[in-house]
C-alpha positions in Angstrom: -24.4 -6.3 -97.3 -25.9 -7.6 -94.0 -25.8 -5.6 -90.9 -25.0 -7.5 -87.7 -26.8 -6.1 -84.7 -24.8 -6.2 -81.5 -26.7 -6.9 -78.3 -26.3 -4.3 -75.5 -24.8 -5.4 -72.2 -26.3 -4.2 -69.0 -23.4 -1.8 -68.6 -23.8 -0.4 -72.0 -27.6 0.0 -71.5 -27.1 1.8 -68.2 -24.7 4.3 -70.0 -27.3 5.3 -72.6 -28.3 9.0 -72.2 -31.5 9.8 -70.3 -34.3 11.4 -72.2 -38.1 11.7 -72.4 -38.5 8.0 -73.3 -38.2 5.2 -70.7 -36.4 2.2 -72.0 -36.1 -1.4 -70.8 -33.3 -3.8 -71.7 -35.0 -6.8 -73.4 -33.0 -9.5 -75.3 -30.1 -7.1 -75.6 -32.0 -4.3 -77.1 -33.2 -1.0 -75.6 -37.0 -1.2 -76.0 -39.4 1.6 -75.2 -41.5 0.8 -72.1 -44.5 2.3 -73.9 -45.2 0.7 -77.3 -47.5 3.5 -78.4 -49.0 6.8 -77.3 -52.1 5.0 -75.8 -49.8 3.3 -73.3 -48.0 6.4 -72.0 -48.9 7.3 -68.4 -52.0 9.5 -68.2 -54.1 10.7 -65.4 -55.5 7.4 -64.1 -52.2 5.6 -64.4 -50.3 8.4 -62.7 -52.9 8.9 -60.0 -53.0 5.1 -59.2 -49.2 5.0 -59.1 -49.1 8.1 -56.8 -51.8 6.7 -54.4 -50.0 3.3 -54.2 -46.7 5.0 -53.6 -48.2 6.9 -50.6 -49.8 3.8 -49.1 -46.8 1.6 -49.6 -44.3 4.2 -48.4 -46.2 4.6 -45.1 -46.2 0.8 -44.6 -42.6 0.5 -45.7 -41.2 3.1 -43.2 -38.4 1.5 -41.3 -38.7 -1.7 -43.4 -37.5 -0.8 -46.9 -37.8 1.6 -49.8 -40.6 2.1 -52.4 -39.5 3.6 -55.7 -41.4 4.8 -58.8 -40.1 3.9 -62.3 -36.8 2.3 -61.1 -34.8 0.1 -63.5 -34.1 -3.4 -62.0 -31.2 -5.6 -63.0 -32.6 -9.1 -63.6 -32.2 -12.1 -66.0 -34.8 -13.5 -68.3 -34.2 -16.7 -70.4 -30.5 -16.6 -69.3 -30.1 -13.0 -70.7 -29.7 -9.7 -69.0 -33.1 -8.0 -68.5 -33.7 -4.5 -67.1 -37.4 -3.8 -66.8 -38.6 -0.5 -65.3 -41.5 -1.3 -63.0 -44.2 1.3 -62.1 -43.5 0.7 -58.4 -40.8 -1.4 -56.6 -40.5 -2.4 -53.0 -37.1 -3.6 -51.7 -36.6 -4.4 -48.0 -33.6 -3.2 -46.1 -32.8 -7.0 -45.6 -32.1 -7.2 -49.3 -30.7 -3.7 -49.9 -29.2 -2.0 -46.9 -30.8 1.3 -45.7 -27.6 3.2 -46.3 -27.4 2.1 -50.0 -27.8 5.3 -52.0 -26.3 4.6 -55.4 -27.8 6.3 -58.5 -28.1 3.1 -60.5 -30.5 0.3 -61.3 -31.8 -1.8 -58.5 -29.1 -4.5 -58.1 -31.3 -7.2 -56.4 -34.6 -8.9 -57.2 -37.1 -6.9 -55.1 -39.8 -8.4 -53.0 -42.6 -6.6 -54.8 -43.1 -5.1 -58.2 -46.3 -3.3 -59.3 -47.1 -2.8 -62.9 -50.2 -0.8 -63.6 -52.0 -1.9 -66.8 -52.4 0.8 -69.4 -54.6 1.1 -72.5 -52.9 -0.7 -75.3 -51.5 -3.5 -73.0 -53.1 -6.9 -73.1 -53.8 -9.2 -70.1 -51.6 -11.8 -71.9 -48.6 -9.3 -72.0 -49.0 -8.4 -68.3 -49.3 -12.1 -67.4 -46.1 -12.9 -69.4 -44.3 -10.1 -67.6 -45.5 -11.2 -64.2 -44.2 -14.7 -64.9 -40.9 -13.3 -66.1 -40.6 -11.3 -62.8 -41.3 -14.4 -60.7 -38.8 -16.5 -62.7 -36.2 -13.8 -62.1 -36.6 -14.1 -58.4 -39.1 -11.3 -57.6 -41.1 -12.6 -54.6 
């Protein structure tokens, strides 16, 4: 007997329970953002993210919002894609200042920062950057 795997929709993905593992929606599947223990955020990754958050937040004051580990609703290869970037900047021009929904970012942001971790290759990061650009991230 063959099992047929049903692809998740964005809505189904967003309804998955929260836990200790961060997932991204890739090709209809919930995929762990960190492929192995070497990739999980450690001191340098977390410190870099924190420092960048402080710097970007000061610059973005009155212009937009900077968010750490925020899911973003995008498309990749004509399929729903919900990556979780290390840092995201969205201007108030794209997402109004009074928008305060507890959900994934509904627009392609102007800036996404992914901090490379041990276990990630330059090729993987390049591919993800290209996917972000194709999805409308500026």
